[in-house]
N, C-alpha and C positions, 0 to 999 in steps of 0.2 A: 504493500499499499504506499501511496505517496501523497501528499497533501500540497495543493496549491493553495497558499494561504490569502491570497488576493488575485481575484480575477473580476471580470465584467461580463459575465455571460448574458446579462439582460442589456447589453449596448446595442446600439443601432448597427455596429459593425457585424452582428451575427444574424441580423433579420431574415436574410435570404436562406441560411442553412443552419440555424440554431440546433434544430434536432440532431442533424448529423453530426455538429460539433459536440454536442451532449453525448451521444453515442459513442464517439471516438474516446471521450473521457471515461465513460462506463466500461469501455473496453481494455482500457489501461489500468482499471481497478483503483481510479482514485478518488480524492475527496475534494470538493472544490469550495472555497468560500467565496460567495458572490456578493461585491461590495457595492453598496448604494454610494451615490454623491450628492443626492438632493431627494426631494418626496417623491417623483415619479420612478425614479432608478431604485430606491429603497424598497418602494412598494413591489416593482417588478422582481426585485431579488428575493423577496419573500414568497412571493408567487411560485418562482422557479424552486426554491428550496422546499415547498410544501409539496411540490409535484415530484421531486426525485429525493431519494433517501440518501443520496451521496453529495447532495449539495446544502450548503448552508447559506445562511444571509447575515450581512453586516449592514446596519442602518444608520444613516446620518447625512450630515451636510457639510459638503466640501468647501474649502475657504473661498475657492474661486466663484462660487455659487451665493456668496454673500453681495457680490457686486454684479452689475452687468458689464462684461467686457468680451472683446473679440479675441478668441484664442486661435492662433494661426500657427501650426506646428508641422513638422515632417509627415506625422501619422495622423493628424485630425484637425479639423477646422469647424469651429462652431462659436455661437455667441452664448456665453454662459447666462443663466437665469439669476435674477437677484431675488433671493428669498430670506426669509427669516427663519430661525429653528422654531418650528411649531410643535411644542412639546406635547401636545394633546393628541397630535396626528401620529408622532412617533411612538407615543405610549401605546397606541392601538397596534401598531406593528410589532412591537417590543412583546406583545402577549403570545406570538407564535413561538413554540419549542423550538423552531430553526433558526430563530435570531441569535446568533453566538457573540456579537461585538458591537460596539458604537463607533461609527467612522464611515466614510473617510473623512477626518475632521483635522483642523491644525492651523497652521499659518502659510500663506502663499504670498510672496513678494516678486515673483517672477512676471505674474501678469497682473499689472496695475491699469485700471480703465484711464483712457486718454484724457488728460487734462484734471485726473482725480488728485487730491490730496494723499500722499502716502501714509501720513500718520493717521488720518482719518480712516483710510482702509484698513490700516493695521489695527486701530482700535475697535473697529467694527468686527474684525475677524477674531480678535481676543475675546470679546464679549461672546461671541457665538460659539468659540472653543469652549469657554468657561461655562456655558449652558450645557455643553454636551458632556464635559467632565462630570458635572453634577447630575445629568441623566444617567451616565454610566454608573455612577456610584449608586443611584437609587435603585437601578435595576440589577447590580452586582454584575456588570458586564466589563469585559477588557477593552480597550481603546484600540482602533486603527488609526495611526497619526500620520498626516501627509506634512511634509516640510519641503518647502523649495525656496531657496534664496532666502532663509529666515531661520537659520540654526541659531544665531546669536539670540535671537528675539523668542524664541521657542524655549531654550535654555533658562534664559532668565525669567520667563514667564512660569516655567515650571519650578525653578528653584525659588524664586521669590514671591510673586504675586500669588500663587496658589497657597503657598506656605503662609505668607502674611494674613490670607483670608482663612487659613486653617481648613482648607479643603483637603481630602484626602486624595492622593494622585492614584488613580487606578491603574493597575498593570495593563501593559499593551505592547504594541509594535510599532517601531518606526519604520513604517512602510515605505519600500523602493530606496534604502538607504544608499546614497552615492557620495556622502561627504568624507571628511578625514577622519583619524584616529582620535585627534583632540576632541571632536565633537562626540564621536562614539564613546568614549569613556564616560562623558557626562551622562549620556542617556542610559548607559549601562549601569552608572552609580544610582541612578533613579529606580533602576529595576526594570527597564525596558529590554524587550528583545529587538535584534535587527533583521528585518527582512530585506532580503537579498533578490535581485531579479536578474533577467538576462543581460542586465548591463555589464554584470561582472565579467560576462564572456567576450564583450567588445575589445578590439585590441585598442592600445594607447594611440591618441592622435599624434600625428609626426610633428605637428607645430606646437602642440601643448600637450604632452604625455603625462604630466603631474597629476591632474584629477583622477585619472584611471589608476596610475600606480598609487596614489593615495588610498583609493577605494580597495584595490587589491591588498594593501597592507591592513585595512580594517577586516578583510575577509580571514586573513592569516592570523590576526590576533584576537579576534572575538572569540571569547569562550564558546565552545561547542554547545553548550546547554542555553545559549541565548540567540542561536541562528534559526532563522526560519527563511523558507525558500518560497518564492511566488513569481507569477510571470506579468501581472497588471495587464493581462491580455483583454482586449485584442491589441495593445500596444506593447513596445518593446520585445518584439521577437528576438530570442537568442541568436548569436552570430551565425550558427549553424542554418539558421531559417531567416536571416536578416533580408527585410526587404518583403517579407511575408506577413501576412495578419498573424499575429500571435493567437495561440490556443492554449487551453491550461495543461494538457499533457506534455508540452514543451517544457514544462518545469524541470523535467528528468535533466535537462541540459545546464541548468543551474546548479543541481547537485552533483553532475559530473566536473564541473568547473571548481566547486568547493573541495571535492575529493582529490582533485588534482593539486590544489593550492595547499591542502592540509596533508598531503600524503596519506590519504584513507582511500579504503574501498567504497565504491559507489553503494553498495548495499549498506554499509555501515552509515555513509551520510544520510541516506534515505531514512534509515531507521531512527536516527538521532534527530533529525528535522521533524519527523513524523510525531515522535514523542513529545518534542518541544511545544508542536502546535496542539496537542492534545491537553497539554499541561496548561497552556495559556487558554485556551479555547475549550473550556472544560463542558461546555454543552455538546461537543462532539462525540457521539455516541457508538459510530461505526467501529 
């Protein structure tokens, strides 16, 4: 058994062949955590999880959806929706036994709406993040945390603002971790897991190899009992499938890279990361 701890099977990228993709995941004998990013995708994640025993759901509001901004990247282009965290709505979704976490939530300073004040955007994101931390505590659920270009702000918030407000920091995972060991140590000290995607399989960029080398250092140094593997599919296909749409079964490529870096067998990495996922996401019963 292998667990993709972060995928988006409910996203539009699978609209034409979702059932075929799900069948491939079933045949691979995996478990998939399908992660929501706002109301609609959280609801669709729960609906998929209720339909298939090997699919689970995470519900929450992504920081990019706290403002309306155009997202234009290599693998996707869309206009984000501006939403508030509607606790009543998410409370209803959380009644499902297949909901295993809160997220994808956190802080995002890579995409700032044109003409917007960065500090105002950040404050709104912090407010929404805190609401979801409280929500996770109320429902005794771990968190799936998104951070992009905002590690310093996230670490400061977790270390200072939450503790000053005397809020309990729920356990969780730093999704799609791509930063360096300095930041990784801070998250690990707070008890978080690190989720690695197909990004770790990419070769270093010739003109700027340092970010990738820093990331590989994190993979090398991270305690084995704090490592999770994920795809973030339909995005970030591993190097072996680069240019294709990612699917959850490709998560084995992430495990292969970790095995190579840590000088371990593939089966050992799969067993370790599966056990880690079940320890964090305690509502996984398979």
